[in-house]
C-alpha positions as CSV (number, residue, x, y, z in Angstrom):
1,X,58.5,126.5,98.6
2,X,61.1,128.9,97.3
3,X,63.4,130.6,99.8
4,X,66.9,131.9,99.3
5,X,69.9,129.4,99.5
6,X,71.2,130.9,102.7
7,X,67.9,130.4,104.5
8,X,67.6,126.9,103.2
9,X,71.2,126.0,104.2
10,X,70.7,127.5,107.7
11,X,67.5,125.6,108.2
12,X,69.1,122.4,106.9
13,X,71.9,122.6,109.4
14,X,69.5,123.4,112.3
15,X,67.2,120.6,111.3
16,X,70.0,118.1,111.0
17,X,71.3,119.0,114.4
18,X,67.8,118.7,116.0
19,X,67.2,115.4,114.3
20,X,70.5,114.1,115.7
21,X,70.0,115.3,119.2
22,X,66.2,115.2,119.9
23,X,64.7,112.6,122.2
24,X,62.0,111.0,120.1
25,X,59.6,108.1,120.5
26,X,61.2,105.5,118.3
27,X,58.8,103.6,116.1
28,X,61.3,102.6,113.4
29,X,64.4,103.7,111.6
30,X,63.1,104.8,108.2
31,X,61.0,108.0,108.3
32,X,60.9,111.1,110.5
33,X,57.8,113.1,111.4
34,X,57.3,116.2,113.5
35,X,54.6,118.3,115.2
36,X,54.8,121.4,117.4
37,X,52.1,119.9,119.7
38,X,53.0,117.7,122.7
39,X,53.1,113.9,122.4
40,X,49.6,113.4,123.9
41,X,47.9,115.9,121.5
42,X,45.4,114.4,119.0
43,X,47.3,115.3,115.9
44,X,50.5,113.8,117.2
45,X,48.7,110.6,118.3
46,X,47.1,110.3,114.9
47,X,50.5,110.5,113.2
48,X,51.9,107.9,115.7
49,X,49.0,105.6,114.6
50,X,49.7,106.4,111.0
51,X,53.3,105.2,111.6
52,X,52.1,102.0,113.2
53,X,49.8,101.3,110.2
54,X,52.7,102.1,107.8
55,X,54.8,99.5,109.6
56,X,52.1,96.9,109.6
57,X,51.1,97.4,106.0
58,X,54.7,97.4,104.7
59,X,55.5,94.2,106.5
60,X,57.9,96.0,108.7
61,X,59.8,97.7,106.0
62,X,58.9,101.2,107.1
63,X,58.8,102.8,110.5
64,X,58.4,106.2,111.9
65,X,60.2,108.4,114.4
66,X,58.0,111.1,115.9
67,X,59.5,114.3,117.1
68,X,56.7,116.1,119.0
69,X,56.6,119.2,121.1
70,X,58.4,121.4,118.6
71,X,61.7,119.6,119.0
72,X,62.7,120.4,115.4
73,X,61.6,124.0,115.4
74,X,58.5,126.0,114.6
75,X,56.1,125.2,111.8
76,X,57.6,127.6,109.2
77,X,61.1,126.2,109.7
78,X,60.1,122.6,109.7
79,X,57.9,123.1,106.6
80,X,61.0,124.5,104.8
81,X,63.1,121.5,105.9
82,X,60.3,119.1,104.8
83,X,60.1,120.7,101.4
84,X,63.7,119.7,100.6
85,X,63.6,116.3,102.3
86,X,65.2,116.9,105.7
87,X,62.0,115.8,107.4
88,X,59.7,113.1,105.8
89,X,56.3,113.9,107.4
90,X,55.0,117.0,109.0
91,X,51.7,118.1,110.6
92,X,51.2,121.9,110.0
93,X,48.6,124.5,110.3
94,X,47.2,126.2,107.2
95,X,48.8,129.6,108.1
96,X,52.3,128.9,106.8
97,X,50.9,127.3,103.7
98,X,48.7,130.3,102.9
99,X,51.8,132.3,101.9
100,X,52.9,129.7,99.3
101,X,49.7,128.2,97.9
102,X,46.6,130.4,97.2
103,X,44.2,127.5,97.3
104,X,44.9,126.8,100.9
105,X,43.6,130.3,101.8
106,X,40.1,129.2,100.8
107,X,39.8,126.8,103.8
108,X,41.3,129.4,106.1
109,X,38.6,132.1,105.4
110,X,36.7,133.2,108.5
111,X,33.1,131.9,108.6
112,X,33.4,129.9,105.3
113,X,32.4,126.7,107.1
114,X,29.1,126.7,109.0
115,X,29.9,123.8,111.3
116,X,32.5,121.1,112.0
117,X,30.5,118.6,110.0
118,X,30.4,121.0,107.0
119,X,34.2,121.4,107.2
120,X,34.9,117.7,107.5
121,X,32.6,116.7,104.7
122,X,34.0,119.4,102.4
123,X,37.6,118.5,103.0
124,X,37.0,114.7,102.8
125,X,35.7,115.2,99.2
126,X,36.9,116.6,95.9
127,X,37.5,120.1,97.2
128,X,39.8,118.9,99.9
129,X,41.6,116.7,97.3
130,X,42.2,119.6,95.0
131,X,43.7,121.7,97.8
132,X,46.0,118.9,98.9
133,X,47.1,118.3,95.3
134,X,48.0,121.9,94.9
135,X,50.9,121.5,97.4
136,X,52.9,119.1,95.1
137,X,54.3,122.1,93.1
138,X,55.8,123.3,96.3
139,X,57.6,120.0,97.0
140,X,55.0,118.8,99.4
141,X,52.6,115.9,99.1
142,X,49.3,116.7,100.8
143,X,48.1,113.5,102.5
144,X,45.0,114.5,104.6
145,X,43.4,117.1,106.8
146,X,43.2,117.0,110.5
147,X,40.9,119.1,112.8
148,X,42.1,122.3,114.4
149,X,38.8,123.1,116.1
150,X,36.6,126.1,116.1
151,X,38.6,129.2,117.0
152,X,37.0,131.9,119.2
153,X,38.1,135.1,120.9
154,X,39.2,135.3,124.6
155,X,40.4,138.4,126.5
156,X,41.0,140.0,129.8
157,X,38.6,142.9,129.6
158,X,35.0,141.6,129.1
159,X,32.6,139.6,126.9
160,X,32.6,140.1,123.2
161,X,29.1,140.2,121.8
162,X,29.4,142.4,118.8
163,X,32.4,143.7,116.7
164,X,32.0,147.0,118.6
165,X,33.2,145.2,121.7
166,X,36.5,144.5,120.0
167,X,37.4,148.1,119.2
168,X,40.9,148.9,120.5
169,X,41.6,145.4,121.8
170,X,45.2,144.2,121.3
171,X,44.7,140.6,120.1
172,X,47.4,138.0,119.4
173,X,47.3,136.3,116.1
174,X,49.6,133.8,114.3
175,X,52.1,135.3,111.9
176,X,49.6,135.3,109.0
177,X,48.4,138.2,106.8
178,X,45.0,136.6,106.7
179,X,44.7,136.5,110.5
180,X,45.9,140.1,110.8
181,X,43.4,141.3,108.2
182,X,40.6,139.4,109.9
183,X,41.2,141.0,113.3
184,X,41.6,144.5,111.8
185,X,38.3,144.0,110.0
186,X,36.6,143.5,113.3
187,X,38.1,146.7,114.8
188,X,40.8,145.2,117.0
189,X,44.6,145.6,116.8
190,X,46.3,142.5,115.6
191,X,49.6,141.5,117.3
192,X,51.5,138.7,115.5
193,X,53.1,136.5,118.2
194,X,54.3,132.9,118.7
195,X,51.9,130.8,120.7
196,X,54.4,130.2,123.5
197,X,54.5,133.9,124.3
198,X,50.8,134.4,124.8
199,X,50.4,133.5,128.5
200,X,53.1,135.9,129.7
201,X,51.9,138.6,127.3
202,X,48.3,138.3,128.7
203,X,49.5,138.3,132.3
204,X,51.7,141.4,131.7
205,X,49.1,143.3,129.7
206,X,51.2,143.3,126.5
207,X,48.1,142.0,124.8
208,X,44.4,142.0,125.8
209,X,43.5,138.7,124.3
210,X,43.9,136.2,121.6
211,X,41.8,133.6,119.7
212,X,42.0,129.8,119.6
213,X,40.1,126.6,120.2
214,X,39.1,125.0,123.5
215,X,42.1,122.7,123.8
216,X,44.7,125.5,123.1
217,X,42.9,127.9,125.5
218,X,43.0,125.3,128.2
219,X,46.3,123.6,127.7
220,X,48.2,126.8,127.3
221,X,46.6,127.9,130.6
222,X,45.5,131.1,128.9
223,X,42.1,130.8,130.7
224,X,43.9,131.5,134.0
225,X,44.5,135.2,132.9
226,X,41.9,135.7,130.1
227,X,38.6,135.2,131.9
228,X,36.2,135.9,129.0
229,X,35.7,133.5,126.2
230,X,33.3,134.5,123.4
231,X,32.2,131.8,121.1
232,X,32.5,133.5,117.7
233,X,33.7,130.3,116.1
234,X,35.1,132.5,113.3
235,X,37.5,129.9,112.0
236,X,37.3,126.2,111.4
237,X,40.5,126.0,109.3
238,X,42.0,122.5,109.3
239,X,45.5,121.2,109.9
240,X,47.4,119.5,107.1
241,X,49.5,116.3,107.2
242,X,52.1,116.5,104.4
243,X,55.1,114.4,103.2
244,X,58.2,115.7,101.5
245,X,58.0,115.2,97.8
246,X,61.7,114.2,97.7
247,X,60.9,111.3,100.1
248,X,57.7,110.5,98.2
249,X,59.5,110.2,94.9
250,X,61.7,107.5,96.3
251,X,58.8,105.2,96.9
252,X,57.2,102.7,94.5
253,X,53.6,103.2,93.4
254,X,52.6,100.4,95.8
255,X,54.4,102.0,98.7
256,X,52.9,105.4,97.9
257,X,49.5,103.8,98.0
258,X,50.2,102.4,101.5
259,X,51.3,105.9,102.7
260,X,48.1,107.5,101.3
261,X,45.7,104.9,102.7
262,X,47.4,104.9,106.1
263,X,47.1,108.7,106.2
264,X,43.5,108.6,105.2
265,X,42.8,105.9,107.9
266,X,44.4,108.1,110.5
267,X,41.8,110.8,110.1
268,X,38.8,109.2,111.9
269,X,41.3,108.3,114.7
270,X,42.3,111.9,115.0
271,X,38.7,113.1,115.0
272,X,37.7,110.8,117.8
273,X,40.7,111.9,119.9
274,X,40.0,115.6,119.0
275,X,36.3,115.5,120.0
276,X,37.2,113.9,123.3
277,X,39.9,116.5,124.0
278,X,37.5,119.3,123.2
279,X,35.0,117.9,125.7
280,X,37.7,117.6,128.4
281,X,39.1,121.1,127.8
282,X,35.7,122.6,127.8
283,X,34.9,121.0,131.2
284,X,38.1,122.3,132.7
285,X,37.5,125.8,131.5
286,X,33.8,125.9,132.6
287,X,34.7,124.6,136.0
288,X,37.3,127.4,136.4
289,X,34.7,130.1,136.3
290,X,35.6,131.6,133.0
291,X,32.7,133.6,131.6
292,X,31.7,132.0,128.3
293,X,29.1,133.6,126.0
294,X,27.5,132.7,122.7
295,X,27.7,135.1,119.8
296,X,25.4,135.9,116.9
297,X,27.8,135.6,114.0
298,X,25.8,137.8,111.6
299,X,27.5,141.1,112.4
300,X,30.9,139.5,112.4
301,X,30.4,137.8,108.9
302,X,29.3,141.2,107.5
303,X,32.7,142.6,108.4
304,X,34.5,139.9,106.5
305,X,33.2,140.8,103.0
306,X,36.1,143.2,102.2
307,X,38.6,140.8,103.6
308,X,37.4,137.9,101.5
309,X,37.7,140.0,98.4
310,X,41.2,140.9,99.4
311,X,42.4,137.3,99.7
312,X,40.3,135.5,97.1
313,X,41.7,136.8,93.8
314,X,42.0,133.9,91.4
315,X,39.3,132.1,89.4
316,X,40.2,128.8,91.1
317,X,39.9,130.3,94.5
318,X,36.5,131.7,93.7
319,X,35.3,128.4,92.2
320,X,36.2,126.6,95.4
321,X,34.6,129.3,97.6
322,X,31.4,129.0,95.6
323,X,31.4,125.2,95.9
324,X,31.9,125.3,99.6
325,X,29.1,127.8,100.2
326,X,26.8,125.8,97.9
327,X,27.5,122.8,100.1
328,X,26.1,124.4,103.2
329,X,22.8,123.0,104.6
330,X,21.1,126.2,103.6
331,X,22.4,125.9,100.1
């Protein structure tokens, strides 16, 4: 990652202060890890388990201190701090990585994965390894992918069944050019906004809706004000677990192998926790009386053609897109 020196210095000071003052769950005194989600969230628990495996497999040499719940800042800030060694491990969404590494955009394309199984099998294989390896030039070591669920649209006005139903809706998106372009392609107005501002913005009518997975829709209590959830499942983009390259380079090859294997072994743990959380959140939302409707994705995918062309511009990106599409059940 390449940012100006003043930005880096400011973030370093902020990160150091947060690390000094945050109340973390202590698992050791060697490495630090952070996540914006709360401690009981599946990605956080997977990293906690990763830390336990790291301690066990290193004979107690390494431990991990987990700072959950955004204690160290938002993902963009903590990713910057991680890139220069202020934080050792970080779980981040693909969105802040899209702006620095083109290959990560491939896995963030709407409707590129036909199912959760397709996404998982793709990212567990050579395609996923290539995307993870591309992060090293940005001072990050990509260790593994975690689930972020199927994202769908929810709003306060009515069911979305076709793109025409989205015309004029003000929809919150993360601060990502790709998300903005996706929503605009569907005829809605994209409103970049931090996740923690969504509930109040929905309640006050600042926005008409947003898009996210079942757990985020439920745990953010957005379903209390947005009573229509339309299952477009437009994104199955993963989360990424990374390590600072500066921290990585201090390890021996044997220690690096322990880190990589422990991260890989945390993935099935995360997936089991994630699937259980999705089921719980879905049950809560359905019991609340939210109107949930299925959506035929065909009309939505047709709207994405121009957007794909806008963001897939390099031969390597196109090669990975073709490989992912060829790996669908339909070929």
